[in-house]
C-alpha positions in Angstrom: 63.2 63.3 -76.4 65.4 66.1 -75.0 67.8 67.7 -77.4 71.3 68.5 -76.1 74.0 70.3 -78.1 77.7 69.4 -78.0 80.2 72.1 -79.2 81.8 70.2 -82.1 84.7 72.5 -83.2 87.6 70.4 -81.6 88.2 68.0 -78.8 86.4 65.1 -77.2 83.1 65.4 -79.0 82.2 61.8 -79.9 82.5 60.5 -76.4 80.0 63.1 -75.0 77.7 62.3 -77.9 77.8 58.6 -77.1 76.9 59.1 -73.4 74.1 61.5 -74.3 72.6 59.0 -76.7 72.8 56.3 -74.1 70.8 58.6 -71.8 68.1 58.9 -74.4 68.9 62.4 -75.7 68.8 63.7 -79.2 72.2 65.2 -79.9 73.0 68.2 -82.1 76.6 69.0 -83.0 77.0 72.7 -82.6 79.3 74.7 -84.9 77.4 77.9 -85.8 75.1 80.2 -83.9 71.9 79.1 -85.7 72.5 75.5 -84.5 72.1 76.7 -80.9 68.3 76.9 -81.5 66.0 74.2 -80.2 68.5 72.6 -77.8 67.8 72.3 -74.0 71.4 72.2 -72.8 75.0 72.5 -74.1 78.2 70.6 -73.5 81.6 72.3 -74.0 84.0 69.3 -74.4 87.7 69.0 -73.5 90.4 69.8 -76.1 92.8 72.7 -76.3 91.2 75.8 -74.8 93.2 78.4 -76.8 92.3 76.6 -80.1 88.6 76.3 -79.0 88.2 79.9 -78.1 89.8 80.9 -81.4 87.4 78.7 -83.4 84.5 80.0 -81.3 85.5 83.5 -82.2 85.9 82.6 -85.9 82.4 81.1 -86.0 80.9 84.0 -84.0 79.8 81.8 -81.2 81.2 83.8 -78.2 78.5 86.4 -78.1 75.5 84.0 -78.4 77.0 81.6 -75.9 77.8 84.3 -73.3 74.2 85.6 -73.7 72.7 82.1 -73.2 74.8 81.5 -70.2 73.9 84.8 -68.6 70.3 84.1 -69.3 70.3 80.8 -67.3 70.8 78.3 -70.1 72.4 75.0 -68.8 76.0 74.7 -70.0 78.5 72.0 -68.8 82.2 72.5 -69.6 84.6 69.6 -69.1 88.4 70.2 -68.8 89.1 72.8 -71.6 85.4 73.6 -71.7 85.5 74.4 -67.9 88.4 76.8 -68.6 86.4 78.5 -71.2 83.5 79.1 -68.8 85.8 80.6 -66.1 86.2 84.3 -65.5 89.9 84.1 -64.6 92.5 81.8 -66.2 96.1 81.2 -65.1 98.8 78.7 -65.5 100.2 77.1 -62.3 102.6 80.0 -61.6 101.4 82.9 -63.7 98.3 84.5 -65.2 97.7 83.9 -68.9 96.2 86.2 -71.5 93.4 84.1 -72.9 89.9 85.1 -73.8 87.0 83.0 -72.4 83.2 83.2 -72.1 83.8 84.7 -68.6 80.5 83.3 -67.2 81.4 81.4 -64.0 82.9 83.0 -60.9 85.8 80.6 -61.1 89.6 80.9 -61.5 90.8 78.0 -63.7 94.5 77.0 -63.2 95.3 75.4 -66.5 97.4 72.2 -66.6 97.5 72.3 -62.8 97.8 68.5 -62.5 100.6 68.3 -65.2 100.9 67.6 -68.9 99.6 64.7 -70.9 102.2 62.3 -69.4 100.9 63.1 -65.9 97.4 61.9 -66.7 95.7 59.9 -63.9 92.5 58.3 -62.7 91.2 59.1 -59.2 88.1 57.8 -57.4 86.1 60.8 -56.2 83.0 61.6 -54.2 80.4 63.6 -56.0 77.6 65.5 -54.3 74.4 63.9 -55.6 75.9 60.5 -56.4 75.5 57.6 -53.9 78.6 55.8 -55.1 82.1 56.9 -56.0 83.0 58.1 -59.5 86.2 57.3 -61.5 87.5 60.7 -62.6 89.9 60.7 -65.6 92.3 63.7 -65.4 94.2 64.7 -68.6 96.0 68.0 -68.5 93.3 68.9 -66.0 92.8 72.4 -64.5 92.2 73.1 -60.9 88.9 75.1 -60.5 88.9 77.7 -57.7 85.6 79.4 -56.7 85.6 83.2 -56.6 82.3 83.7 -55.0 79.8 82.0 -52.5 77.5 81.4 -55.5 79.8 78.6 -56.7 79.0 75.1 -55.2 81.8 72.6 -54.9 80.4 69.2 -56.0 83.7 67.3 -55.8 87.3 67.8 -54.8 90.6 66.0 -54.6 93.4 66.7 -52.2 94.6 69.7 -54.2 91.2 71.3 -54.4 87.9 71.5 -56.3 87.4 69.6 -59.6 83.6 69.8 -60.1 81.7 73.0 -59.6 78.2 74.4 -60.1 77.1 78.0 -60.3 73.4 77.9 -61.0 73.1 76.9 -64.7 76.8 76.4 -65.2 78.7 73.2 -64.4 82.5 72.9 -64.7 84.5 69.7 -64.5 88.3 69.4 -64.3 88.1 65.7 -65.3 86.6 63.9 -68.3 83.3 62.2 -67.3 82.8 61.2 -70.9 85.9 59.0 -70.9 84.3 56.3 -68.7 81.2 54.1 -69.4 79.7 55.8 -66.3 77.0 58.3 -67.4 75.9 59.4 -63.9 77.5 62.9 -64.0 75.9 63.7 -67.3 72.6 62.4 -66.0 73.0 64.5 -62.8 73.6 67.6 -64.8 70.6 67.0 -67.1 68.3 66.0 -64.2 69.2 69.0 -62.2 67.8 71.2 -64.9 64.7 69.1 -65.6 66.0 67.9 -69.0 65.9 64.3 -67.9 63.5 62.9 -65.3 65.0 61.6 -62.1 65.8 57.9 -62.2 64.5 57.5 -58.6 
């Protein structure tokens, strides 16, 4: 049974765990560097990105996570987790001073689609899925590729919302907030952690 970690410092941890268990994974809640051992992939959940990076710094996770990402370890960041993977971060109209893991060649525009009251659901096409996916957008960032190494897997009218750069996946929306496990499965299958269903 593959073991997948979920960063469990703050944010939507339980929903990711539920989907991973449904997919047949063993799940480890990650709070300290030593808990990163013996997992095959890691999910960085949504939440509040400045709070998350502060907690990651407090628990001395930034260095180990950055090293793992640079070494090709599969990491999937959703919403705030995607912001934390990005090399550049800005608000819609100005740059912000926020630390991150600086792993993906991506500029994350925080809260691009509005605040909590502007949350919405949009049906999107996703590369690798044969049918449409219901994307749940809550204080979602826009994710702008900064290099040709970044592959756009899904986009809405305003721009990209699901990206991949080798071992790193970044999602503006919350795939864990629907009963549809296909994006989690796609991520895990692409790295050989789950066997293809076909």
